[in-house]
VMD Tcl script that builds the backbone (N, CA, C; Angstrom):
set m [mol new atoms 330]
animate dup $m
set s [atomselect $m all]
$s set {name element resname resid chain x y z} {
  {N N MET 1 A -20.944 -34.217 30.722}
  {CA C MET 1 A -19.853 -34.376 29.811}
  {C C MET 1 A -20.315 -33.948 28.416}
  {N N ILE 2 A -19.525 -33.115 27.752}
  {CA C ILE 2 A -19.862 -32.614 26.418}
  {C C ILE 2 A -19.273 -33.548 25.383}
  {N N MET 3 A -20.125 -33.946 24.463}
  {CA C MET 3 A -19.681 -34.836 23.393}
  {C C MET 3 A -19.135 -33.992 22.241}
  {N N LYS 4 A -17.955 -34.309 21.784}
  {CA C LYS 4 A -17.339 -33.598 20.674}
  {C C LYS 4 A -17.829 -34.215 19.370}
  {N N LYS 5 A -18.286 -33.335 18.456}
  {CA C LYS 5 A -18.783 -33.819 17.170}
  {C C LYS 5 A -17.622 -34.336 16.342}
  {N N GLU 6 A -17.802 -35.497 15.765}
  {CA C GLU 6 A -16.775 -36.100 14.923}
  {C C GLU 6 A -16.796 -35.416 13.558}
  {N N MET 7 A -15.644 -34.844 13.146}
  {CA C MET 7 A -15.555 -34.155 11.859}
  {C C MET 7 A -14.859 -35.053 10.853}
  {N N SER 8 A -15.240 -34.846 9.594}
  {CA C SER 8 A -14.560 -35.584 8.535}
  {C C SER 8 A -13.174 -34.981 8.327}
  {N N TYR 9 A -12.347 -35.699 7.613}
  {CA C TYR 9 A -10.989 -35.221 7.347}
  {C C TYR 9 A -11.016 -33.908 6.583}
  {N N ILE 10 A -11.871 -33.813 5.569}
  {CA C ILE 10 A -11.962 -32.598 4.750}
  {C C ILE 10 A -12.395 -31.411 5.605}
  {N N ASP 11 A -13.389 -31.603 6.470}
  {CA C ASP 11 A -13.854 -30.520 7.330}
  {C C ASP 11 A -12.767 -30.070 8.301}
  {N N SER 12 A -12.006 -31.010 8.862}
  {CA C SER 12 A -10.958 -30.635 9.808}
  {C C SER 12 A -9.816 -29.909 9.110}
  {N N VAL 13 A -9.473 -30.344 7.881}
  {CA C VAL 13 A -8.424 -29.653 7.127}
  {C C VAL 13 A -8.886 -28.250 6.754}
  {N N HIS 14 A -10.153 -28.108 6.370}
  {CA C HIS 14 A -10.692 -26.794 6.026}
  {C C HIS 14 A -10.653 -25.867 7.235}
  {N N ARG 15 A -11.059 -26.371 8.407}
  {CA C ARG 15 A -11.031 -25.570 9.628}
  {C C ARG 15 A -9.602 -25.169 9.983}
  {N N ASP 16 A -8.675 -26.116 9.941}
  {CA C ASP 16 A -7.283 -25.812 10.276}
  {C C ASP 16 A -6.684 -24.829 9.281}
  {N N GLY 17 A -7.017 -24.978 7.998}
  {CA C GLY 17 A -6.518 -24.055 6.992}
  {C C GLY 17 A -7.038 -22.649 7.211}
  {N N ALA 18 A -8.301 -22.533 7.582}
  {CA C ALA 18 A -8.878 -21.210 7.848}
  {C C ALA 18 A -8.200 -20.566 9.057}
  {N N ILE 19 A -7.937 -21.346 10.087}
  {CA C ILE 19 A -7.255 -20.810 11.278}
  {C C ILE 19 A -5.851 -20.342 10.918}
  {N N TRP 20 A -5.111 -21.139 10.156}
  {CA C TRP 20 A -3.756 -20.748 9.750}
  {C C TRP 20 A -3.784 -19.502 8.867}
  {N N ASN 21 A -4.738 -19.432 7.938}
  {CA C ASN 21 A -4.824 -18.261 7.063}
  {C C ASN 21 A -5.089 -16.989 7.855}
  {N N ILE 22 A -5.994 -17.049 8.806}
  {CA C ILE 22 A -6.279 -15.871 9.626}
  {C C ILE 22 A -5.051 -15.491 10.443}
  {N N GLY 23 A -4.367 -16.487 11.012}
  {CA C GLY 23 A -3.160 -16.204 11.778}
  {C C GLY 23 A -2.064 -15.562 10.947}
  {N N VAL 24 A -1.857 -16.061 9.735}
  {CA C VAL 24 A -0.828 -15.502 8.852}
  {C C VAL 24 A -1.201 -14.092 8.421}
  {N N MET 25 A -2.477 -13.858 8.129}
  {CA C MET 25 A -2.897 -12.501 7.756}
  {C C MET 25 A -2.631 -11.517 8.893}
  {N N ILE 26 A -2.925 -11.929 10.108}
  {CA C ILE 26 A -2.677 -11.050 11.258}
  {C C ILE 26 A -1.183 -10.768 11.392}
  {N N LEU 27 A -0.355 -11.802 11.275}
  {CA C LEU 27 A 1.095 -11.602 11.389}
  {C C LEU 27 A 1.635 -10.725 10.268}
  {N N LEU 28 A 1.158 -10.927 9.039}
  {CA C LEU 28 A 1.632 -10.115 7.921}
  {C C LEU 28 A 1.240 -8.649 8.069}
  {N N LEU 29 A 0.085 -8.389 8.658}
  {CA C LEU 29 A -0.325 -7.005 8.869}
  {C C LEU 29 A 0.337 -6.374 10.087}
  {N N MET 30 A 0.742 -7.175 11.050}
  {CA C MET 30 A 1.333 -6.623 12.268}
  {C C MET 30 A 2.703 -5.991 12.023}
  {N N PHE 31 A 3.479 -6.530 11.080}
  {CA C PHE 31 A 4.806 -5.964 10.843}
  {C C PHE 31 A 4.735 -4.532 10.323}
  {N N PRO 32 A 4.008 -4.251 9.217}
  {CA C PRO 32 A 3.977 -2.860 8.772}
  {C C PRO 32 A 3.304 -1.923 9.772}
  {N N ILE 33 A 2.326 -2.439 10.508}
  {CA C ILE 33 A 1.675 -1.597 11.513}
  {C C ILE 33 A 2.640 -1.265 12.633}
  {N N SER 34 A 3.406 -2.242 13.088}
  {CA C SER 34 A 4.358 -1.980 14.173}
  {C C SER 34 A 5.474 -1.039 13.722}
  {N N VAL 35 A 5.945 -1.174 12.476}
  {CA C VAL 35 A 6.973 -0.261 11.963}
  {C C VAL 35 A 6.411 1.147 11.854}
  {N N ALA 36 A 5.171 1.281 11.355}
  {CA C ALA 36 A 4.553 2.600 11.236}
  {C C ALA 36 A 4.375 3.251 12.598}
  {N N ILE 37 A 3.972 2.464 13.584}
  {CA C ILE 37 A 3.803 3.013 14.934}
  {C C ILE 37 A 5.148 3.429 15.519}
  {N N SER 38 A 6.180 2.609 15.324}
  {CA C SER 38 A 7.483 2.929 15.907}
  {C C SER 38 A 8.118 4.167 15.275}
  {N N PHE 39 A 7.844 4.431 13.986}
  {CA C PHE 39 A 8.400 5.610 13.322}
  {C C PHE 39 A 7.418 6.779 13.273}
  {N N GLY 40 A 6.235 6.602 13.782}
  {CA C GLY 40 A 5.248 7.676 13.790}
  {C C GLY 40 A 4.736 8.017 12.396}
  {N N ALA 41 A 4.700 7.057 11.522}
  {CA C ALA 41 A 4.249 7.293 10.150}
  {C C ALA 41 A 2.811 6.802 9.984}
  {N N SER 42 A 2.095 7.449 9.084}
  {CA C SER 42 A 0.749 6.993 8.770}
  {C C SER 42 A 0.531 7.123 7.263}
  {N N PRO 43 A -0.286 6.260 6.710}
  {CA C PRO 43 A -0.520 6.314 5.263}
  {C C PRO 43 A -1.417 7.484 4.877}
  {N N ASP 44 A -1.433 7.779 3.593}
  {CA C ASP 44 A -2.367 8.756 3.056}
  {C C ASP 44 A -3.714 8.052 2.954}
  {N N TRP 45 A -4.572 8.278 3.939}
  {CA C TRP 45 A -5.816 7.531 4.036}
  {C C TRP 45 A -6.730 7.770 2.845}
  {N N GLY 46 A -6.742 8.979 2.304}
  {CA C GLY 46 A -7.573 9.263 1.136}
  {C C GLY 46 A -7.167 8.424 -0.061}
  {N N ALA 47 A -5.862 8.362 -0.319}
  {CA C ALA 47 A -5.363 7.562 -1.442}
  {C C ALA 47 A -5.625 6.076 -1.205}
  {N N LEU 48 A -5.481 5.623 0.018}
  {CA C LEU 48 A -5.731 4.217 0.344}
  {C C LEU 48 A -7.194 3.851 0.101}
  {N N VAL 49 A -8.105 4.705 0.535}
  {CA C VAL 49 A -9.534 4.451 0.331}
  {C C VAL 49 A -9.878 4.471 -1.156}
  {N N MET 50 A -9.322 5.425 -1.906}
  {CA C MET 50 A -9.587 5.492 -3.348}
  {C C MET 50 A -9.064 4.236 -4.054}
  {N N GLY 51 A -7.902 3.758 -3.663}
  {CA C GLY 51 A -7.358 2.536 -4.247}
  {C C GLY 51 A -8.231 1.324 -3.941}
  {N N LEU 52 A -8.720 1.228 -2.717}
  {CA C LEU 52 A -9.598 0.115 -2.345}
  {C C LEU 52 A -10.923 0.170 -3.106}
  {N N ILE 53 A -11.467 1.381 -3.285}
  {CA C ILE 53 A -12.716 1.522 -4.039}
  {C C ILE 53 A -12.502 1.098 -5.491}
  {N N ALA 54 A -11.389 1.544 -6.089}
  {CA C ALA 54 A -11.102 1.159 -7.482}
  {C C ALA 54 A -10.933 -0.351 -7.603}
  {N N PHE 55 A -10.212 -0.955 -6.659}
  {CA C PHE 55 A -10.019 -2.406 -6.672}
  {C C PHE 55 A -11.347 -3.142 -6.575}
  {N N LEU 56 A -12.217 -2.697 -5.678}
  {CA C LEU 56 A -13.515 -3.341 -5.516}
  {C C LEU 56 A -14.384 -3.171 -6.760}
  {N N CYS 57 A -14.309 -2.001 -7.403}
  {CA C CYS 57 A -15.087 -1.786 -8.635}
  {C C CYS 57 A -14.611 -2.715 -9.742}
  {N N PHE 58 A -13.300 -2.805 -9.940}
  {CA C PHE 58 A -12.777 -3.704 -10.968}
  {C C PHE 58 A -13.126 -5.157 -10.661}
  {N N THR 59 A -13.035 -5.545 -9.401}
  {CA C THR 59 A -13.361 -6.912 -9.005}
  {C C THR 59 A -14.836 -7.210 -9.267}
  {N N LEU 60 A -15.708 -6.263 -8.939}
  {CA C LEU 60 A -17.138 -6.443 -9.163}
  {C C LEU 60 A -17.450 -6.554 -10.656}
  {N N LEU 61 A -16.838 -5.678 -11.469}
  {CA C LEU 61 A -17.070 -5.742 -12.911}
  {C C LEU 61 A -16.574 -7.057 -13.505}
  {N N GLU 62 A -15.463 -7.572 -12.977}
  {CA C GLU 62 A -14.952 -8.855 -13.471}
  {C C GLU 62 A -15.862 -10.002 -13.043}
  {N N LYS 63 A -16.349 -9.965 -11.802}
  {CA C LYS 63 A -17.242 -11.022 -11.318}
  {C C LYS 63 A -18.554 -11.050 -12.101}
  {N N LYS 64 A -19.018 -9.874 -12.531}
  {CA C LYS 64 A -20.252 -9.784 -13.317}
  {C C LYS 64 A -20.020 -10.184 -14.771}
  {N N GLY 65 A -18.759 -10.367 -15.175}
  {CA C GLY 65 A -18.450 -10.783 -16.531}
  {C C GLY 65 A -18.438 -9.648 -17.535}
  {N N LEU 66 A -18.308 -8.405 -17.055}
  {CA C LEU 66 A -18.322 -7.258 -17.959}
  {C C LEU 66 A -16.935 -6.900 -18.469}
  {N N ILE 67 A -15.913 -7.197 -17.677}
  {CA C ILE 67 A -14.533 -6.952 -18.099}
  {C C ILE 67 A -13.709 -8.207 -17.843}
  {N N SER 68 A -12.548 -8.252 -18.465}
  {CA C SER 68 A -11.621 -9.358 -18.268}
  {C C SER 68 A -10.267 -8.783 -17.856}
  {N N LEU 69 A -9.777 -9.201 -16.702}
  {CA C LEU 69 A -8.452 -8.782 -16.236}
  {C C LEU 69 A -7.501 -9.946 -16.458}
  {N N ASP 70 A -6.509 -9.740 -17.295}
  {CA C ASP 70 A -5.542 -10.787 -17.596}
  {C C ASP 70 A -4.154 -10.322 -17.195}
  {N N TYR 71 A -3.531 -11.049 -16.289}
  {CA C TYR 71 A -2.183 -10.699 -15.859}
  {C C TYR 71 A -1.137 -11.479 -16.643}
  {N N ASP 72 A -1.578 -12.467 -17.412}
  {CA C ASP 72 A -0.649 -13.290 -18.176}
  {C C ASP 72 A -0.460 -12.809 -19.607}
  {N N LYS 73 A -1.394 -12.004 -20.111}
  {CA C LYS 73 A -1.352 -11.567 -21.503}
  {C C LYS 73 A -0.866 -10.119 -21.578}
  {N N PRO 74 A 0.398 -9.901 -21.834}
  {CA C PRO 74 A 0.894 -8.523 -21.904}
  {C C PRO 74 A 0.460 -7.832 -23.193}
  {N N LEU 75 A 0.396 -6.529 -23.118}
  {CA C LEU 75 A 0.076 -5.734 -24.299}
  {C C LEU 75 A 1.292 -5.653 -25.212}
  {N N ASN 76 A 1.065 -5.468 -26.479}
  {CA C ASN 76 A 2.152 -5.312 -27.435}
  {C C ASN 76 A 2.359 -3.830 -27.722}
  {N N ALA 77 A 2.814 -3.105 -26.732}
  {CA C ALA 77 A 3.042 -1.673 -26.869}
  {C C ALA 77 A 4.515 -1.374 -26.635}
  {N N PRO 78 A 5.051 -0.365 -27.315}
  {CA C PRO 78 A 6.466 -0.034 -27.101}
  {C C PRO 78 A 6.713 0.456 -25.674}
  {N N GLY 79 A 7.782 -0.025 -25.076}
  {CA C GLY 79 A 8.154 0.366 -23.722}
  {C C GLY 79 A 7.390 -0.354 -22.631}
  {N N TYR 80 A 6.498 -1.241 -23.008}
  {CA C TYR 80 A 5.672 -1.951 -22.032}
  {C C TYR 80 A 6.482 -2.936 -21.204}
  {N N GLU 81 A 7.569 -3.452 -21.769}
  {CA C GLU 81 A 8.380 -4.450 -21.077}
  {C C GLU 81 A 9.053 -3.884 -19.826}
  {N N ALA 82 A 9.192 -2.558 -19.743}
  {CA C ALA 82 A 9.894 -1.938 -18.620}
  {C C ALA 82 A 9.071 -1.965 -17.333}
  {N N TYR 83 A 7.759 -2.132 -17.430}
  {CA C TYR 83 A 6.920 -2.112 -16.246}
  {C C TYR 83 A 7.000 -3.441 -15.506}
  {N N PRO 84 A 7.047 -3.403 -14.156}
  {CA C PRO 84 A 7.190 -4.650 -13.404}
  {C C PRO 84 A 5.928 -5.516 -13.415}
  {N N ILE 85 A 4.760 -4.901 -13.508}
  {CA C ILE 85 A 3.512 -5.655 -13.518}
  {C C ILE 85 A 2.932 -5.545 -14.918}
  {N N GLN 86 A 2.742 -6.680 -15.559}
  {CA C GLN 86 A 2.236 -6.676 -16.925}
  {C C GLN 86 A 0.913 -7.424 -16.975}
  {N N GLY 87 A 0.026 -6.934 -17.797}
  {CA C GLY 87 A -1.277 -7.550 -17.961}
  {C C GLY 87 A -2.132 -6.672 -18.837}
  {N N SER 88 A -3.390 -7.028 -18.944}
  {CA C SER 88 A -4.289 -6.229 -19.763}
  {C C SER 88 A -5.696 -6.291 -19.192}
  {N N ILE 89 A -6.482 -5.308 -19.576}
  {CA C ILE 89 A -7.890 -5.245 -19.195}
  {C C ILE 89 A -8.680 -5.127 -20.486}
  {N N ALA 90 A -9.755 -5.876 -20.603}
  {CA C ALA 90 A -10.530 -5.876 -21.835}
  {C C ALA 90 A -12.014 -5.929 -21.512}
  {N N LEU 91 A -12.795 -5.335 -22.384}
  {CA C LEU 91 A -14.239 -5.379 -22.287}
  {C C LEU 91 A -14.713 -6.698 -22.905}
  {N N THR 92 A -15.528 -7.427 -22.172}
  {CA C THR 92 A -16.026 -8.707 -22.691}
  {C C THR 92 A -17.204 -8.461 -23.628}
  {N N GLU 93 A -17.655 -9.515 -24.270}
  {CA C GLU 93 A -18.808 -9.400 -25.173}
  {C C GLU 93 A -20.038 -8.940 -24.395}
  {N N ARG 94 A -20.215 -9.461 -23.211}
  {CA C ARG 94 A -21.348 -9.055 -22.367}
  {C C ARG 94 A -21.231 -7.586 -21.985}
  {N N GLY 95 A -20.014 -7.142 -21.671}
  {CA C GLY 95 A -19.799 -5.737 -21.344}
  {C C GLY 95 A -20.105 -4.826 -22.517}
  {N N GLN 96 A -19.742 -5.256 -23.723}
  {CA C GLN 96 A -20.029 -4.464 -24.922}
  {C C GLN 96 A -21.535 -4.362 -25.146}
  {N N LYS 97 A -22.260 -5.445 -24.902}
  {CA C LYS 97 A -23.721 -5.418 -25.057}
  {C C LYS 97 A -24.358 -4.453 -24.054}
  {N N VAL 98 A -23.833 -4.436 -22.824}
  {CA C VAL 98 A -24.354 -3.518 -21.811}
  {C C VAL 98 A -24.109 -2.071 -22.242}
  {N N LEU 99 A -22.931 -1.774 -22.757}
  {CA C LEU 99 A -22.651 -0.420 -23.232}
  {C C LEU 99 A -23.562 -0.027 -24.392}
  {N N GLU 100 A -23.812 -0.962 -25.304}
  {CA C GLU 100 A -24.707 -0.679 -26.429}
  {C C GLU 100 A -26.131 -0.437 -25.958}
  {N N MET 101 A -26.600 -1.192 -24.963}
  {CA C MET 101 A -27.939 -0.965 -24.413}
  {C C MET 101 A -28.025 0.394 -23.726}
  {N N MET 102 A -26.967 0.775 -23.009}
  {CA C MET 102 A -26.957 2.078 -22.351}
  {C C MET 102 A -26.986 3.201 -23.386}
  {N N GLU 103 A -26.236 3.045 -24.460}
  {CA C GLU 103 A -26.223 4.048 -25.521}
  {C C GLU 103 A -27.594 4.131 -26.194}
  {N N PHE 104 A -28.238 3.000 -26.416}
  {CA C PHE 104 A -29.553 2.952 -27.029}
  {C C PHE 104 A -30.585 3.669 -26.154}
  {N N GLN 105 A -30.431 3.555 -24.821}
  {CA C GLN 105 A -31.370 4.191 -23.893}
  {C C GLN 105 A -31.051 5.664 -23.660}
  {N N GLY 106 A -29.939 6.138 -24.224}
  {CA C GLY 106 A -29.590 7.548 -24.091}
  {C C GLY 106 A -28.828 7.895 -22.823}
  {N N ILE 107 A -28.230 6.903 -22.176}
  {CA C ILE 107 A -27.456 7.153 -20.960}
  {C C ILE 107 A -26.066 7.614 -21.373}
  {N N THR 108 A -25.632 8.768 -20.852}
  {CA C THR 108 A -24.324 9.323 -21.205}
  {C C THR 108 A -23.434 9.375 -19.965}
  {N N GLU 109 A -22.194 9.797 -20.155}
  {CA C GLU 109 A -21.218 9.856 -19.069}
  {C C GLU 109 A -21.399 11.065 -18.145}
  {N N GLU 110 A -22.231 11.978 -18.502}
  {CA C GLU 110 A -22.387 13.221 -17.743}
  {C C GLU 110 A -22.882 12.974 -16.411}
}
mol reanalyze $m
mol bondsrecalc $m
mol representation Tube
mol addrep $m
């Protein structure tokens, strides 16, 4: 007879939440995939990969504390209100120091 390990409430909720999240992600992805298969459509894979690379680069720079992505602070530019997604990107103090060190060492964009 196999003894089942007794889990705490927090551990069981975490496990159940992870299972539900994976299930919902699969269901959310299945709809566009099934529609694409039924209509014989496929995405522009090059553009999709480039978008994912850009997203990962921005995420990495934000995690390192070099940039700040703010979706709540809109820019004060004319015509900016017309865009559906508003936010701003800024170089942090740490990011500015890194750029100054690179300039001091003679590293250029070339």
